[in-house]
C-alpha positions in Angstrom: 0.0 0.0 0.0 3.1 2.3 0.4 3.2 2.8 -3.4 -0.2 4.4 -3.3 0.6 6.9 -0.6 1.2 9.6 -3.3 -2.4 9.6 -4.5 -3.5 13.2 -5.4 -6.9 14.6 -5.9 -8.3 17.3 -8.2 -11.7 18.9 -8.2 -13.3 15.9 -10.1 -10.6 13.2 -10.1 -8.2 11.2 -8.0 -4.9 10.3 -9.7 -1.5 8.8 -9.4 0.4 9.6 -12.7 4.1 9.4 -12.9 6.3 9.8 -16.0 10.0 9.0 -16.5 11.5 11.6 -18.7 15.0 11.5 -20.3 16.5 14.5 -22.1 19.8 14.1 -24.1 22.1 17.0 -24.9 22.4 18.1 -28.5 24.9 15.9 -30.4 25.3 13.9 -27.2 28.0 16.3 -26.1 29.4 15.6 -22.6 29.0 19.0 -21.1 27.4 18.6 -17.6 29.3 18.7 -14.3 27.8 18.2 -10.8 27.4 22.0 -10.5 25.4 22.1 -13.8 23.1 19.3 -12.7 22.5 20.9 -9.3 21.4 24.2 -10.9 19.4 22.4 -13.6 17.5 20.5 -10.9 16.5 23.8 -9.3 15.4 25.2 -12.6 13.3 22.1 -13.4 11.7 22.1 -10.0 10.6 25.7 -10.5 9.1 24.9 -14.0 7.3 21.8 -12.5 5.9 24.0 -9.7 4.5 26.4 -12.4 2.7 23.4 -14.0 1.3 22.1 -10.7 3.5 19.0 -11.1 6.1 17.5 -8.7 9.6 16.6 -9.7 10.0 13.5 -7.5 13.5 12.5 -8.6 16.2 14.1 -10.7 19.7 12.9 -11.7 21.8 12.6 -14.7 25.2 12.1 -16.3 27.4 14.3 -18.4 25.2 14.1 -21.5 21.7 13.4 -20.3 19.3 13.8 -17.4 16.5 11.6 -15.9 13.4 13.1 -14.3 10.6 11.3 -12.4 7.5 13.6 -12.6 4.2 13.3 -10.8 1.7 15.2 -12.8 -2.1 15.8 -12.9 -4.3 14.6 -15.8 -5.0 18.1 -16.9 -1.3 18.6 -17.9 -0.3 17.6 -21.4 3.1 15.9 -21.0 4.4 17.3 -24.3 3.8 20.9 -23.1 5.5 20.2 -19.8 8.5 18.7 -21.6 8.6 21.7 -24.0 8.7 24.1 -21.1 11.3 22.0 -19.1 13.7 21.8 -22.0 13.2 25.4 -23.2 13.5 27.1 -19.9 16.4 25.0 -18.7 18.3 25.5 -22.0 17.9 29.3 -21.9 18.8 29.7 -18.2 21.7 27.2 -18.3 23.3 28.8 -21.3 22.9 32.3 -19.8 24.2 31.3 -16.4 27.0 29.0 -17.7 28.4 30.6 -20.9 30.9 27.7 -21.3 27.9 25.5 -22.3 27.2 27.7 -25.3 30.6 27.0 -26.9 29.6 23.4 -27.6 26.7 24.6 -29.7 28.0 27.4 -31.8 25.8 26.5 -34.7 22.7 25.4 -32.9 21.7 27.7 -30.1 20.2 24.8 -28.2 21.3 22.7 -25.2 18.9 19.7 -25.8 18.4 17.3 -28.6 15.0 17.8 -30.3 13.8 14.4 -29.1 13.1 13.0 -25.6 12.0 9.8 -23.9 8.8 9.7 -21.9 7.7 6.5 -20.3 4.7 5.9 -18.1 5.6 4.4 -14.8 3.3 1.6 -13.9 4.9 -1.7 -14.6 7.9 -1.3 -12.3 7.4 -0.1 -8.7 8.3 3.6 -8.2 10.9 2.4 -5.7 12.8 0.5 -8.4 12.7 3.4 -10.8 13.8 5.8 -8.1 16.7 3.5 -7.3 17.7 3.4 -11.0 17.7 7.2 -11.3 19.7 7.6 -8.0 22.3 5.2 -9.4 23.2 7.3 -12.4 27.0 8.1 -12.5 26.7 11.8 -11.7 29.9 13.7 -12.6 31.7 15.6 -9.9 
């Protein structure tokens, strides 16, 4: 019953929706350090709060990030992803100019694609453990 402790309610619904998102850097460049990922987590938590979603887990490696997002049914996942990638790209390139030098042609941090998986088959605890075990750079 522990996996159902995060049940949320809306005005006319009760829900438990989680998505596993993965964003990859443009050209798979290895650009992130631990400092970058720490700031990116703050930015993405802020964007999630604006969408009334919860960023349950965040971690990544030097060329991609994993997010576990708890979201209400009224949110289109594609719009959330678009905002997460757009806002984080703009803010990260502004705050860390060294990131921009990897993308002199394309003024983008992220690849145009992403992975979104519904989380239902594996228990949340297993997915959380997988995200926590990413080889985060120092």
